[in-house]
N, C-alpha and C positions, 0 to 999 in steps of 0.2 A: 941325812942318816938312813932314810928309805933306800936310797941308791946302794949304799954299802951293804945293808942287810940282804937286799935282793940278789946282789952279786955274789955274796958269800953263801947263799942258801942252795946253789945248784948251778949247773952249766946254763949260761945264757948265751947260746951260739946263734947270733942273729942271722948270719949266713945259712946256718943249718936249720934255723926255726925251731931250735930245742930250747924251751923255756920250762923252769920249775913253776910251781904254782905261785911262789912269792915273786919270781920273775915276771909271770903274766901280769900280776897286779901292778908291778912297777911300770911296764910298758903301756898298760891300759891308762894308768894315771898320767904318764908322760904324754901320750896321745890326747887325752881329754883336756889337759891344762896347759899345753903349749900351743901356741898359734904362730904362724908366720907372719911377720910384718911386711906390708906392701913394699915392693921395691927392693927386696933383699931377702937374705936367708936368716936374718936376726930373729931370735926367739925370745919370748918374754913369759914369765909365769903369770897366770891370772886366776883369780877366784871368780868362778862363773855365777855364784850365788851370792846376792847381796841383800842386806836387810836395811829397811828405813823405818825406824820406830818414831812414831810422832805423837806429840800431846800439846794441849793448849793450856794457858793460864789466864785467869781473869774471867770476867762475866760479859753479858750482853746488855747489862744495865748502863744506860747513857746518862742516868740522873746522878744526883749528888751522892747517892748511897752506892753507887756502883764503883767497881775498880777503875783507876785512872787508865790503866793500860790493859790491852788484850795481846797476848802473846802465843804464836805457834812456833814449835821448834821440832827439830828431828835429831836423833842419834843414828848415824849411818855407819854400817860395819859390813865388811866382807864376811863370808861365811866363817872364816877362821877366827876373825875378831869377835864375832858375835858369840862363837862358842867359848871363847876366853872371857867375855863379859858375863855370859850366863854362869860359867863355872865360878868366876869370882864371887858373884852374888850368891850362888848356892853354897859355897864354901862358908861364906859369911853367915848364912842362916844357920848352918850346923855348928859353927863356932859360937853364936849367941845361945844356941840351945845348950852346948856343952858348958858354958859358963853360968848357966842357970839364969839368963836374962829373958824375961817374959816378952815374946814378940811373935805375932801370928804368922810370920814368914813373907808377907807381902809388904815391900818397902814403900811407904808413902811419906813423902817429905813433911806435909803439913802435920801428920800424926806422930811421926817418929821423934824421940828425944834427940837433942843435939849430939850427944855422944854417939848415938847410932848413925845419925846423918853423916858424921865425920868418917865412919867406917865405910859407909856406903859410897861417899864420894871417893875415897881411897880406892875402893874396889873398881869403880867406874873409870878412874884415871889410870889405873894400872893397865886396863884393857886397850886404852888409847883409841876410842872410836872418834869419828868426825862428828862435831856438834855444830848445828846452826840454829840461830833464833831470829825470828823476825818480830819486830815490835811495833804496835799500832797504838799511838796516843789517841784514845777515844774522843778527847776533846777537839781533835783536828780532823775527824772523820767526816767525809762528805755526807750531806744529808740523805742522798739516795742510798747510801750504804747502810743507813740506820733503820731502814724501813723494816727489815726482817733479820731475824738472827741468821738464817741460812745465807742470805746475801752477804752479811759481813763476814761470816765464817768462810764461805767460799773465796771471797775477795783476798783474805788473809792468806789461805792456803795456796791460792793460784800464785801469788807473787813469790811466796816462800819456795814452793816446789819448782817454779820456773827456773829459780837459781839453782836449787840444790841438785835437781835431777841431771844437770849438765855434768855433774862430777861423780855420779853414782852409777856404775855400770857402763858397759861398752858393748858394742854390737855382738850378739850372740849370748849375752848375759840375761839373767832374770833378777829383777829387783822386787823383793817382797815388801810391800808397803803395809805397815801395821800401825793403825791409829787407835788411840784410847777411846774407848766407848764414851759416848757423851749423850746427856739428855734422855727424854722419854722415848718409848718405841717409835712413836710418830716422828719425833725430832731426828731419831738416829736414821731412819729411813731418808729423811730429807737431807741430812748431812752427807750421808753415803752417795746419794744421787749427785750432790754438789762435788764430792771429790772424784766421782767417776767421770763427771764431766770435765774436771780440771785435768785428769790423766789423759783423757781423750785429746784435749787440746794440746797437751805436752808431749804427746807420744813420740818417741824416737824410732827410726827404723831399725828393726832387728834387736830392739831392747824390749823384753817383756816386763810388763808391770802387772802385779796381781795384788789386789787390795782386800783387806779385812779389817773390821773394827773389833777390837778385843777388849775385854776387861783387863785392867793392868795386871791383875794377879796371874793372867795366863802366861806371860812372858817376861823375864827379867829385863828385856830391852825396853819394854814400856815403862818399867819402874825407874830405869836409868833416865829415860826422857822426862819423866815426871820430876825427878831430881834436878835436872839441869834447868828446866823451865822454872821450877821454884827457886832455885839460886838466883836467877836473872831477875825474876819478878820481885823477889825479897829486896834486892838492891835498888830496883826503881820505885816500889811502892813504899817502902819503909827506910830507904837510906841505910840498909843493913848489907854491907858487902861481905861479911865473914864467909858465907858459904860460896858466894860468887868466886872469891879469891881462890878457892879450892879447885874450881873447874875451869878458870878463865883460860888455862893452857890449852883446853880442848876446843874452844870456841873458834871455829874457822870464819864464821861470820856473825855479826851482831848487827842486823839492819833495821833502822827506824824508818818504816815505810812512809810515814807522813811527815818525816822530819823530826828533829829534836825539839822539845819544848824549850822555851827561854828560860 
């Protein structure tokens, strides 16, 4: 539709270099978003900005009171998909307010009522982001990985991102990696250093990665990641697949890093 609007708004004489303001915008978008594929003149549309929203579920307690599983996962979206995802969740917030439903506006699966969860899952599914989850059965973790929280955290994210980053972004693109804030100030610094190291190891030529740790309330993408991780964790920890079934179609991968338990 952009093409038609631009063409109708004024003369776009390419040979005469006469462009209307709308025509200038169209050709600028065309040149920015189309690239030539090697070996021919074929062209393809691409979204040069990508978002990777990440979260974790479970804890670092390897004793009997700890969670059995530790999960890391991501919601990946092109800039267009991320905009749709944010828009869907923003509209849901306003819808809840219009219906007189008490909610603080930040979606958190462990705290929200199931009726709200169902609507959040529907909003996320509607945007169709890519979701990937890596599952670590803590009972099967190698002893050296249990020595520090940072080591275990880095190990989980290294293997998750080693797989996912192959499919997010292409040469010339930027991938905005946004992970949910975790732990104390000192822990956050250590976790950030761990992920910085992971991204250095996995860096691809001509693909820029930039990292930030944000509180979930800052971006709806992080809230979507929280919901996806909660649904998978709920199925594993409590044998409750109700919410998992709602997002199963979005899961591109669900990888058991240490293998499945018997």
